[in-house]
N, C-alpha and C positions, 0 to 999 in steps of 0.2 A: 504494500500500500504505500503510503508515503507516511506511514505512521508507525511509531515505535510501540504503541500500545495496541496490540493486535487483536484479532478475532479469537475470542476464548471459546473453544469448541466444547460443546457438551460432549461428554466422554465418547471418544472415538467411534465414529461410524465404521463399520467394517463391511461394506456390502456392495453389490450391483449386478448386473448385466444379463447375459443371454444364456440360453442353453445351446445345444449343438446346432450351430448355424454356420453357413459359409457365405460370406458377404464380400462384395467388391464395391466400395463406397467412395463417394466424392466428398469434397470439402463443402462446408456449410455456405449457404447463400441466403435463404429466406427462412422465416419462422414457421415451424410446425412441430409442436412439442413431441413427437416421438419419431420424427423422420430422420433420414440420413443427413440432410442439411438442416437439421433442427437447430435454429439459432436466430436471434434477431439480427438486424442489419449490421451490427458492429463486428460480427465474427469475420475473420479474415478468410480469404479464399486464394487458391492458387497452386496447391501441390498436386502431384499425380495421384491417381487412384492406386491404392495398395490392396490387393486381395487378402482377405483374412479368414481363417477357419477357426471357429470357436467351439470348444467342447469341454467336458468336465474331466478333471483328473481324479483318479481313485483315492478314496480316503477310507478310514475304518467304518464299519457298519454303524448305523444309527442305533442308539440304545432302544430296546423295545419299550412299548407303552407301559409295561409293568415295572420298568426301571431296573431290570435285572439283565446284565450283560453276560452272555456265555461264550462270546468269541474269545479265542485264546490270546489275541493281541489287542483286546479292548474295543470299546464302542464310543463313538463321538456323541456328545450331547445333542439333543434335537433342538435345543433352545436357540433363539436369535443370538447371533454372534458366538455360536458354539465353536466356530472356527475363527481364529484371529487373523493374523496377517502372514503371507508367505515371506520367506527370507532368501537372501542371495547365496548361491553356491558358485564357486569358480569352475565347477564341472557342470556342463549344460544338461547332464543326465539327471540332475537333482535340483530341487528347491527345498527349503525348510518351511515348516508350517507350525504356527502356534495353534493349539487345539485344546478343547476342554473335553476330557474323558468323563464318562458317567457310567454308573451301574456296575462297577468292578466288585468282585467278591472281596470279603474282608481278609481272606487269607489265601495262600497258594500263589503260584507263579503269576497268575493274571491280576493279582491284587495291586501290582505296581501301575496298572493302567487306570489311573484315577486323577482327577483334577486337571489343572493347567499343565501342559507339557509341550515339548517341541519335537516335531517329527521331521525326518528326512523323507521326501516323497519322490519317487521315480517319475520322470517326465517322458521317458523314452519307451514306455511299455514294458520295461523289464521288471524284475522282482528282486527282493532281498532273499537271503537264505531262509528266512521264515516263510517264504512262499507268497508274501504280500508285496504290494507296490510301495509300502511304507515301512519305516522303522522308527520307533520312538528312541530318541537319543538322550532324553532326560529321565525317562521312567526308571525308577529304582535307584537313581543316582543319589549318593549322599552329599549333603551340603549343609552349611551352617545356617543359623537363623537370620543372617544378614542377606540371604538370598530371598527376594520377595517373589513368591510364586505367582502372584497376580500379574506380574510383568512378563511372564513367559509367553502369554498369548499375544501380547503387544507391549512395547515396540517390537518391530520385526527382528528375527534372528538374522545374523550376517556372518558368513565365513570370513575369517581373517586372511590376510595375504599369504600366510604360510600354508593355506589350504588344509589346515588341520584343526586349529582352534576355531570356536564358533561363539560369537556373542549371542547369549540367550538370556533374556530378561535383563536383570542388573548384574550379570556376571559373565564370565568367559569360561566355556567348557573346553576341556582337554582330556584325551584318553591315552592310555599307555602307562609305562612305568619308566622311571629314570629318564635316560636320553632317547628311549624308544617310544615314539608317539605315532598315532595313526589318525587318518582322516575320520571324522565322525561317522561317515558312511561305511567305514571298513568293518567287515564281520568280526574282526579282532577287538573292536570296541564293545565292551560289556558294561553293565552297571557297576560291576566290581572294580574295574580299572578306569572308571570315568569320574571326574571331579569338576566342580564348578567353583571358580574363585570369584569373589564379589568385587565390584567396582566401587571405590570410595571417592567421595568429594566432600570437602570440608570436614575430613576426618570421621565421616559416617557413611553408611551405604547410600549409594545413589537411590533415589526415590523414597528414602526413609522419611517418616513424618517429622516435621519440625516442631510440633506441639502448638502451633498457632494457626492450624488449618492449611498450611502450605506443606509442600514436600521438598525434599532435597534434590531437586532437578526432575525433569520429565521430558518426554518426547525426544529421547536421544536417538542418534543415527551414527553409524560407523562410517568413516571415510573409506573409500576403496584402497587407500594406502595401508589400512589395517592398523594404523598408529594413532589416529586422531578421532575424537568423539565430539559430536555436536549435540547440544541439549539446550533447554531453556529453563529459566527461573520465572515462575508464575505466581503473582500475588493478586488474588481476587479481591482482597480488601481495597487495594489501591488501583485495581485494574491495570496493572503493569505486567509486561512480559518481556524479558530480556534474553536473547540468545547468547550462549557461551560456547567456546571451543577449547579443547585441551588435549594433551598427549596422555596416552595410557602408559603407565610405568609400573612394571611388576615389582612388588615389595615381597621379596622372598621370606623375610623374617616373619611377616604377618600373613603370608600366603594370600595376598590380595593385589589388585591393581589400584593404583592411585591416579587420579587425574591431576596432572601437573602442567606448568607453563600455560596457564589458562588466560584467555582473553575474553572480555565482554565485547560482543560484536555490536556495540553501539558507541558512537563517539560524538561528543558534543561540539567538536570543531566544525566551523561553518562548511567546510568542504564535504562533510558527510550528512548535512541536513537536507531534507526533502524539498524544502522551499528556502531559497537563498535571496536575501535582500541586497540589491545592488544600488549604485548611485541613482539619485533621482527617484527613490522609492519604487524602483523597478523590481519585480519579482522574477525569479527564474526557477523553473522546475528542475530538480537535480536528481539524476539517477545514480544514487550512491547509498550504500549502507542499507539496502532494501532487503533485510533478512526477515524481519517480523518473526513469525513462528517458524522455526527451522523444519525443513522437510527432507534434508539429506544433503548430498554432495553431487557435483557434476562427476562424470566418469573419470576425469583426470585428477580429481581430488583438489583441484586448484580453486574451486569456488563452492560456496554453499548454495543450496536451494532453499528458498523461503517464499513466503506469500505476503504480498503488499499490494497497494492500490496503484494501478496504471491509469485507468480512466475512472471518473467519479462513480462511486457506488458499485465498483467491480473489484474483485480481489483476484489478482493474477499471480502466476509463478515467476520468480526472479532467480537469476544466478548472480551471486555477488563474489567478486574475486577476493580471496583471503588476504592477499598482499596489498592491493590498492584500494579496496572498498568500492570499486566501480561496479555498477549493477546493470544487468541486461535482462529485459523481460523475455521469458521463454514460453509464455502463453499470451493470447490476446483476446480480451473481451470474454473471459471465461465465466462471467457473472460471479462465480466463486470457485476457485481452484484450490485443492488442498492436497490429496494424495498425489505425489509426484515421484516418478522413477525414470532416470535416464538410462538408456541402453549402454552397455559397457563400451561400445565403440563410439559413443557420444553423438550419434546421428539422430536419435529419436528420443522422444519423451512419451511415456504413458501417463496421462494426467486424468485425475478424477475431476470433472467439471460439472457444474450445475446447469451450464448452458445447454439448452435442448430439452430440459425437463419441463419448462414452462413455469417454474416456481418463482423465479426472481426477475422475469422480464419487466414487470411493472416498475421496478426501481433501477434495474441494471441494464435495461435494454437499449437505451439511447447511446449511440457511439459519439465520440468526439468531445465529451465534456471533460475538461482537465480536473485532476483530483485536488480541488481547492477546499470545498466544504468538508472533505474527508479529513482535513487536518485538525478537526475539532478534538478528538477523532471520533468518526462514526463507524469505523471499520468493524469493531466488535458487534455493533448492532446489525450491520449488513450481513456479517457471516452467520449470525443467529437466525436469520430469516430462512435459511436453506432447509432446516429440519422441520418435519411434521411428525413428532414423536420418533418412531423407528424408521420412518421414511426419510432417508438422507438425501435423495435426489442426486447423488453422484452418478455420472455416466462416464464410461471409459473412452477417452479420446486419444488417438495417435497424433502427436504433434511434432512438427519440425521445430526444434528449439531455436534455430537461427532466425526463423520468421514468425513463430507463434502460430502458423497455419496448421490446421488439423481437421480431423473428422471423427465423429462418433463411430467406433468400430462395430458396435452391436445395434445400429439403428434398426428400428422395427421390432426389437426384442421386447419382452414383457417388462414394462416399467415398474412392476411390483418387485423386481429384483434390482437392488441397488449395490453399486460398487462400495466395497469397504475401504478402509485406509490402506495405503501403501501397497501398490502392485510391485512386482519384481520382474526383472528380465532374466531370461536364460543367459548363461555366460557367452553364448555365441551370437547374441543380439538378433535372433530370428523370431523370438516369441516372448510374450509377457504373460505372467501368471497373476491372478488376483482372486480374492474371495468376494462372493456376493451374499447378501442377506435378504431374506424376504421382508419387504417393507412393513408389512403388518403382522409379522410373525408373533409379536408379543403385544400388539396394540388392541385396546378395546374398541368396540364400535363407538363412533361412526368411521373408524379408520380401517375397518376390516376389508380384506380382499380375499381372493380365492385361497383355499388352503394349499399348503405346499404339496407338490406331487413328487418331491425328492424321496429317495428311499427312506422309509421309516418316518416320513413327514418332517424331516429335519428342515431347519430354517436357514442354513448356511450351505454353501457349496464352493468348491475350488475349481476355477476356470483357467483354461489356457487358450490364449489367442496366438495362433501361428500365422506369421506374415509370409506368404508363400514366395514372394519375389525378393525378399531381403537376403542378401548373401551372407552366409555364416562367416564369422571372424573369430579369431582367437583372443580371448580376454587376458590381458596382462596387468597385474597390479602396478599402479604408478609409483614412482619414487615418493617417499614421504615428503610432505610439504614442510615448510618452515614453521616453527612455533611462533614466530613473530608475525603479527597480523595488523590490519588497519585499526583494530579495536583497542580497547584500553586494558592493559595488564591487570589481572585480578589477583588480589591477595585475600585470604580468608578474613572475614569480618569487615571488609571495606564496604562503604556505602556505595550501592550500585548507581551508576550515572542515570540521570533523568533527561528526557527530551526537553529541548529548549524551544518554546513556541516563538513564532514571529511576534514582535512587539505590537501593541495596539497602534493602529494607524490605517491610512488609506494608501493602497498600492496599485500599480498597474502591471498586469501580466500580458505580454504581447504574444499573439499566436505565432507559432513557428512558420506558418504559411501566410496568414493574414489576420487582420482584426486584432482586437484587444479585449481585456476584461479588467474592470475596475473592482478592486477587492478591498472591503472594509473588515478589519479584524479587531475584535475587542477582547482583551485579556482580563483576568481578575486583577485586583489591586496589587498583588504581589508579582504579577507578570509571570506566573508559573503555569497558568492554564488558560486555554482559549475558551471564552464564553460564547462567542458568536462569530460567524463569518457570513458576510453578505457579498454577493457577486453580481455585477451588471455586465452582460456580454454584448459586444457590438461587432457582429460579423466575425466572431472568433473561430479560427481553424488552425489546427496543428498539421493536418495532412492535406489540406487544400480541397478535400472532397466532402467532408462533414463540417458544416458551418453552423455555429451556435449563436443564437440571439436570445435576449430576455434576461430574466433575473432569477436568482435563487438565494435562499438563506437557510442556514442551519444554526440552531442555538440550544443551549442547555435550558431546560424548563422544569417546572413542577407539574405533576398531574396525579391527583389522588387516585384516579381510576387505575393507573398503572403503577401505583405504589411510590410515587415521587412527591412527597409532601414538601412544602416550603421548609427550607433549612436542611434538606437532605444533602449529604456530602456530594460535592460536585462530581466525584468519581462515579457515583451511583445515580446520577441525575437522569431524567428523561431527556430525550433529544427530539426537537421538532424541525421538520423540513418544510420549507415553503418554496414551491417550484412553479415557475411560469416561463418555460423554455420552449424555443422553436428550433427545429432542425431543418436545414435545407442543404441542397447540393446533390450528392449521390443518392441520398434518401431524404424523405420528408417526414416530419413528425412533431409531436409535442410531448412535454413532460409537465403535468399539472397536478397541483394539490387542491383539495377542497378549501372552502373559506376559512377553516380553522387549522389548516396545515395537516401534516401527517406526523404523529408522535409515537415513538417507541420507548419502552422502559427497560430497566436493567435485566429483567427476567429474560428478555430476548438474548442478551449476552450470556448470562450465567447458565441458564437452563435450556436455551434454544427454544423457548416458548414464545411463539409469535402471537402478539395481540397488539393492535394499533388503535389509536384514537385519531379519527380523520381518515382521509383518503389520498391516495397517490395513484395516478393513472398515466401510463405511457402509451402513445400511439406511434407506430412506425409503418410508413408506407400503407396507411389505411387500416392496419390491424391494431386493435386496442387490447392492452394488457392491464388487468386489474389485480389488486392484491388478493392473496389467498385468504380464506376464512381463518379466524383465530383458532389456535390449537390449545388454549387453556382458558 
């Protein structure tokens, strides 16, 4: 976004897409919520068609309705999110999978197949010595109380560059003895010779409770260099979220990994601010430091992947160079992008986008609006709109990260199956694997949809999308990146840096192609928080094809209906949009609020519960998009 206080996701969606289909699809052009080119006018177009075959990968059988599993290698839970996220292996024959086992006996060999675990799953049709296409690599393994098993299902597992150790939950798994170690998929790896060493930050386990409602880090992702970890620090009391990166260092004495040489990937220097004030009160949009909530790394390990605002009321994916802090968008007009995975050869991105679902077109659909009102920041409110209880509205898009152009790979599939967090590519860059969840698998009416037809009625499934024309390549771990970054060095106990808002005043932002916008910003008396932003557009255009005229305003407000009484902390205030915009050029349209504006409250951020006071309507090329009904 252009905001350092990001979208606070209600706990990870893990779902989406299609059953066995073979599709050859084009890039998006017009809007049609379930179609191949499902998108409003802002979506980019232009890359070649890529044929894709989508089918399911084998997983353990679903636990029977009586809750008793008799399968010798365990049963997967039928619950929504029974499968977590797939993880990367340097061997294209495998992926890893976080999974919830259910119904195991209390004793005997099969008793180890219980709770959250990590599996290795064959992608090539082969089997393990147990006769199955999967092998549990964590079941029956002993580990200390500093391993948080709730984290085994998500964040995703990831094989380290030595192709033997595997990041699982908040620890690193290794098997063998002494100097003789094996890949986790090797038959010689058994529970008896496998161990999991915890990862520590601030001298306590990653993800451990801090005692104040926060945790000691979250949302971590391993760099392809196998050396660096990216994570974030989330404070819901102050609605702040800061990304960090550090090196994994093994502490032999304590038999754990410590995160050292840490940087906070937020820098208060002007060159890393999203909005820069220049002489004559001119504003300049600045693409730097756009990490927001971390989503991983580029394939060369040189840049982080994160999500921030590119156009107003849209959250897109960004790559931010660890050395320079320069940021480049990798998706375009996604409405909201979150799950991101770059192919090992760096040529493709598999992104979970809300674009095409029809959920957010009413607020995100108009292209060409610069991210000015977003600086309040509104991004957390925008991101919260995407969810309707367990319906996450994520769709899998294949994207060219150099242009942001892409297409929904499973267009026409059942929209009741939603993409879960974090897809993963096979190591040869020819296929991507992801989990889908049934949107209403655990929802009460009126959110009910057809019951699951998956084996045992389970509400999660593991999908593989094979791109038939992509040439296989050999994945090679990149050299470790430097520990020195554009961010601020972190020392335990230090006060984390805070974003610096543009001072109160009236400014001009000139369109990169033509026109201008007059921007009025009002901060609080301490100059630490923006209270309102008003913008007047006069033929404004950054691309020369989408031209914006009219006015918009966003401000912090009170609204008792939404739980924002006068005196509420500004961090938890309601936010009101007032929109009267006109689009011309390549497309025509309007973005309009009702007479009382459009107001969202903090429950949209924290719980993903959508309820608005007032209306906001966007019309593009004659098609009108209205807001969804409240879901609380």
